KOLZA-692945 format. One record per residue (C-alpha): residue number from 1; residue in three letters; x, y, z. Coordinates in steps of 0.1 Angstrom, whole numbers, always signed. Example, Ala and Ser with C-alpha at 12.3 -4.5 7.8 and 13.67 -1.06 7.14 Angstrom:
BEGIN
+------+------+-------+-------+-------+
! resi ! resn !    c1 !    c2 !    c3 !
+------+------+-------+-------+-------+
!    1 !  ALA !  +123 !   -45 !   +78 !
!    2 !  SER !  +137 !   -11 !   +71 !
+------+------+-------+-------+-------+
***
This chain:
BEGIN
+------+------+-------+-------+-------+
! resi ! resn !    c1 !    c2 !    c3 !
+------+------+-------+-------+-------+
!    1 !  MET !   +43 !   -33 !   -81 !
!    2 !  SER !   +51 !   -37 !   -45 !
!    3 !  LYS !   +40 !   -13 !   -17 !
!    4 !  GLU !   +63 !    +3 !    +9 !
!    5 !  HIS !   +65 !   -20 !   +40 !
!    6 !  ARG !   +72 !   -10 !   +76 !
!    7 !  LEU !  +106 !   -14 !   +92 !
!    8 !  GLY !  +114 !   -50 !   +99 !
!    9 !  VAL !   +92 !   -64 !   +72 !
!   10 !  SER !  +106 !   -82 !   +42 !
!   11 !  GLU !   +81 !   -87 !   +14 !
!   12 !  ILE !   +95 !  -122 !    +7 !
!   13 !  ASN !   +86 !  -133 !   +43 !
!   14 !  LEU !   +53 !  -114 !   +45 !
!   15 !  VAL !   +22 !  -134 !   +54 !
!   16 !  GLU !   -14 !  -124 !   +58 !
!   17 !  ARG !   -35 !  -140 !   +86 !
!   18 !  HIS !   -72 !  -139 !   +96 !
!   19 !  LEU !   -80 !  -147 !  +132 !
!   20 !  LYS !  -116 !  -151 !  +142 !
!   21 !  VAL !  -124 !  -143 !  +178 !
!   22 !  GLN !  -153 !  -147 !  +202 !
!   23 !  LYS !  -173 !  -116 !  +212 !
!   24 !  ALA !  -149 !   -89 !  +222 !
!   25 !  THR !  -156 !   -54 !  +234 !
!   26 !  GLU !  -144 !   -23 !  +215 !
!   27 !  GLU !  -120 !   -14 !  +243 !
!   28 !  GLN !  -104 !   -48 !  +243 !
!   29 !  VAL !  -100 !   -48 !  +206 !
!   30 !  CYS !   -85 !   -12 !  +205 !
!   31 !  ALA !   -60 !   -21 !  +232 !
!   32 !  ALA !   -50 !   -53 !  +214 !
!   33 !  VAL !   -47 !   -36 !  +180 !
!   34 !  GLU !   -26 !    -8 !  +195 !
!   35 !  GLU !    -2 !   -33 !  +211 !
!   36 !  ILE !    +1 !   -55 !  +181 !
!   37 !  ASP !    +7 !   -25 !  +158 !
!   38 !  SER !   +37 !   -15 !  +179 !
!   39 !  LEU !   +55 !   -49 !  +174 !
!   40 !  TYR !   +86 !   -50 !  +152 !
!   41 !  GLY !   +78 !   -71 !  +122 !
!   42 !  ILE !   +41 !   -61 !  +119 !
!   43 !  ASP !   +32 !   -46 !   +86 !
!   44 !  GLU !    -6 !   -41 !   +91 !
!   45 !  VAL !   -32 !   -49 !  +117 !
!   46 !  SER !   -69 !   -42 !  +117 !
!   47 !  PHE !  -101 !   -56 !  +131 !
!   48 !  ASP !  -133 !   -64 !  +112 !
!   49 !  PRO !  -162 !   -59 !  +137 !
!   50 !  GLU !  -188 !   -74 !  +114 !
!   51 !  ASN !  -170 !  -108 !  +112 !
!   52 !  GLN !  -152 !  -105 !  +146 !
!   53 !  MET !  -119 !  -111 !  +129 !
!   54 !  PHE !   -83 !   -97 !  +132 !
!   55 !  LEU !   -66 !   -91 !   +99 !
!   56 !  LEU !   -28 !   -93 !  +104 !
!   57 !  GLU !    +1 !   -89 !   +80 !
!   58 !  TYR !   +35 !   -96 !   +94 !
!   59 !  ASP !   +70 !  -109 !   +86 !
!   60 !  ALA !   +70 !  -146 !   +96 !
!   61 !  SER !  +107 !  -146 !  +101 !
!   62 !  ARG !  +103 !  -123 !  +130 !
!   63 !  LEU !   +68 !  -131 !  +145 !
!   64 !  CYS !   +46 !  -162 !  +146 !
!   65 !  ILE !    +9 !  -168 !  +150 !
!   66 !  ASP !   +14 !  -182 !  +185 !
!   67 !  SER !   +29 !  -150 !  +198 !
!   68 !  LEU !    +1 !  -129 !  +183 !
!   69 !  GLU !   -26 !  -152 !  +198 !
!   70 !  LYS !   -10 !  -149 !  +232 !
!   71 !  LEU !   -10 !  -111 !  +229 !
!   72 !  ILE !   -47 !  -111 !  +219 !
!   73 !  SER !   -55 !  -135 !  +247 !
!   74 !  LYS !   -37 !  -111 !  +271 !
!   75 !  HIS !   -65 !   -86 !  +265 !
!   76 !  ASP !   -92 !  -112 !  +275 !
!   77 !  ILE !  -102 !  -118 !  +239 !
!   78 !  GLU !  -109 !  -155 !  +231 !
!   79 !  ILE !   -97 !  -170 !  +198 !
!   80 !  SER !  -126 !  -189 !  +181 !
!   81 !  GLN !  -124 !  -227 !  +187 !
!   82 !  ASP !  -146 !  -238 !  +157 !
!   83 !  PHE !  -132 !  -264 !  +133 !
!   84 !  TRP !  -123 !  -241 !  +105 !
!   85 !  SER !  -104 !  -217 !  +128 !
!   86 !  LYS !   -84 !  -245 !  +144 !
!   87 !  PHE !   -76 !  -259 !  +109 !
!   88 !  LYS !   -63 !  -226 !   +97 !
!   89 !  GLU !   -43 !  -221 !  +129 !
!   90 !  GLY !   -25 !  -254 !  +123 !
!   91 !  TYR !   -17 !  -243 !   +87 !
!   92 !  TYR !    -5 !  -209 !   +99 !
!   93 !  ARG !   +18 !  -225 !  +124 !
!   94 !  PHE !   +33 !  -248 !   +98 !
!   95 !  VAL !   +39 !  -220 !   +73 !
!   96 !  ASP !   +53 !  -196 !  +100 !
!   97 !  GLN !   +77 !  -222 !  +112 !
!   98 !  ASN !   +88 !  -231 !   +77 !
!   99 !  VAL !   +94 !  -194 !   +68 !
!  100 !  HIS !  +113 !  -189 !  +101 !
!  101 !  ASP !  +135 !  -220 !   +96 !
!  102 !  ASN !  +144 !  -211 !   +60 !
!  103 !  HIS !  +147 !  -173 !   +59 !
!  104 !  THR !  +185 !  -175 !   +63 !
!  105 !  HIS !  +189 !  -205 !   +40 !
!  106 !  THR !  +212 !  -200 !    +9 !
!  107 !  PRO !  +200 !  -218 !   -22 !
!  108 !  TRP !  +225 !  -242 !   -36 !
!  109 !  SER !  +215 !  -240 !   -72 !
!  110 !  CYS !  +207 !  -214 !   -98 !
!  111 !  HIS !  +179 !  -200 !   -75 !
!  112 !  LYS !  +204 !  -177 !   -57 !
!  113 !  LYS !  +194 !  -141 !   -54 !
+------+------+-------+-------+-------+
***
């Protein structure tokens, strides 16, 4: 059973991302969440203050992790630079680019829609 998605979000291209940040004030986080929530292609955005983590769901054919990180940085919020965060960011970039490159691809075999 699938849920209703926002305009500009296709379930097949939907990805979920967790971005850990350095200490951020409540005002910075609220401003960043409000701006991210207004983007075309965002399905859900929230912030977990206990873990200092942004929780993002978006259509990877329309947005990518780099653009969201830039938007977060614009509000003077630093993305965590620990090993695990950097490793996940690399994986997120790879998957986002793959989804973006292949979202218009037509399957050549019996896998057609």
